[in-house]
Structure formats: structure tokens, C-alpha cells
C-alpha positions as CSV (number, residue, x, y, z in Angstrom):
1,X,-1.3,-5.6,-6.3
2,X,-4.6,-7.6,-7.4
3,X,-6.9,-6.3,-10.3
4,X,-9.5,-4.7,-8.0
5,X,-6.8,-2.4,-5.9
6,X,-5.3,-1.4,-9.0
7,X,-9.3,0.0,-10.4
8,X,-9.4,1.3,-6.8
9,X,-6.6,3.4,-7.0
10,X,-7.1,4.4,-10.5
11,X,-10.3,5.1,-9.5
12,X,-9.4,7.5,-7.0
13,X,-7.0,9.2,-9.1
14,X,-8.9,9.8,-11.6
15,X,-11.7,11.5,-8.8
16,X,-9.1,14.1,-7.7
17,X,-7.7,14.4,-11.0
18,X,-4.7,13.2,-10.2
19,X,-3.8,11.3,-13.2
20,X,0.3,10.7,-14.3
21,X,0.9,10.5,-10.6
22,X,2.4,7.3,-8.4
23,X,1.2,5.3,-5.0
24,X,3.7,5.7,-2.8
25,X,3.2,2.4,-0.4
26,X,5.6,2.7,2.9
27,X,5.4,1.3,6.5
28,X,6.0,3.3,9.1
29,X,6.6,3.0,13.2
30,X,2.9,3.2,15.2
31,X,-0.4,1.6,15.4
32,X,-2.0,-1.6,17.7
33,X,1.5,-3.9,17.2
34,X,4.3,-1.6,16.4
35,X,4.3,-0.3,12.5
36,X,1.6,0.2,10.0
37,X,1.4,0.6,6.6
38,X,0.6,3.3,4.4
39,X,-0.6,4.9,1.4
40,X,-0.2,8.2,-0.9
41,X,0.1,9.5,-4.1
42,X,4.0,11.0,-5.1
43,X,4.0,12.9,-8.8
44,X,7.5,11.2,-9.1
45,X,10.1,8.6,-6.7
46,X,12.3,9.4,-4.1
47,X,16.1,9.3,-4.3
48,X,16.9,5.6,-3.8
49,X,13.1,4.8,-4.0
50,X,12.1,1.1,-6.2
51,X,9.8,1.7,-8.5
52,X,7.3,-1.1,-9.6
53,X,4.6,-1.1,-12.4
54,X,0.7,-2.8,-12.0
55,X,-1.3,-2.4,-15.2
56,X,0.3,0.9,-15.9
57,X,0.1,2.0,-12.1
58,X,3.1,3.3,-11.2
59,X,4.1,2.4,-7.4
60,X,6.9,3.6,-5.3
61,X,8.9,2.0,-2.2
62,X,11.1,3.3,0.0
63,X,14.2,1.0,0.7
64,X,13.5,0.6,4.8
65,X,9.6,0.0,3.8
66,X,10.2,-2.6,1.6
67,X,11.8,-5.1,4.0
68,X,9.2,-5.1,5.5
69,X,6.7,-5.5,2.4
70,X,8.3,-7.9,0.9
71,X,5.4,-10.5,-1.0
72,X,3.1,-8.6,0.5
73,X,0.1,-8.3,-1.6
74,X,-2.4,-5.1,-1.5
75,X,-5.5,-6.2,-2.3
76,X,-9.1,-4.1,-2.0
77,X,-12.3,-5.9,0.2
78,X,-15.3,-5.0,1.1
79,X,-16.9,-6.6,4.5
80,X,-19.5,-5.9,6.6
81,X,-16.8,-3.4,8.6
82,X,-16.2,-1.4,5.2
83,X,-13.8,-0.9,2.0
84,X,-10.6,-0.6,1.9
85,X,-7.0,-1.8,1.1
86,X,-6.0,-4.9,2.9
87,X,-2.9,-5.8,3.4
88,X,-1.5,-9.3,3.2
89,X,1.9,-9.5,4.5
90,X,3.8,-12.6,4.8
91,X,6.0,-11.2,7.0
92,X,3.9,-10.1,9.7
93,X,3.9,-12.0,13.0
94,X,1.3,-10.5,14.0
95,X,-1.8,-8.2,13.0
96,X,-4.0,-5.9,14.4
97,X,-7.9,-6.8,14.2
98,X,-8.5,-4.1,11.7
99,X,-5.4,-5.3,9.4
100,X,-3.7,-1.8,9.1
101,X,-0.7,-2.1,11.1
102,X,1.6,-5.3,12.4
103,X,4.9,-6.8,14.2
104,X,7.6,-8.1,12.3
């Protein structure tokens, strides 16, 4: 995760009074390219989760998602179409125009 992405997640957590929770990053079927990325907040890791720490931010990833996310960098970008999280995934063979789904 980039410094900007970490900052924006921490800001969102503070705004929603979710301090102490972690960020769940996952991949699920769907989207225009076959898989789509997801972000959510979670109090604790689930059984089997990988847990990472980025500047004090706890990040949880389930084993199935981890296979698709290996080497991925999550950034927060601002552009003409708005602002949001961008996944730079070296494993993605194709991505959709919005960048929120991919094929592996």
C-alpha cells in the first residue's frame, strides 16, 4: 500500500469511528473482466487470513484472494473521473477501463 492509500484508509476509519479495526482486501468473482477487488473494514482476521501491517494499519487477506493479489500495490489516486483506490496488479492479464476488475 502506498503512503497516500494508507492515509486515506486511516482518515476513513477515523471518520467512521473504526479505530483499532483492520482493512480487509479481497478478490471476488464479478465485474466486467471476471474478478473484482473489494475493500472493507473488519475487527479481526478470520481463520487462515494473512495479516500485514502498513504504518500501523492492519490489513487482512484471505488465502484465495492472496493468490490473485500477490505483488499488488494499492494506491489512492485523484483524476478527472474522481478519486479512489487503484490496484496495480502484476498478475492481471486484462483490466477493465475503470480499473476495479481484472482477469487472471
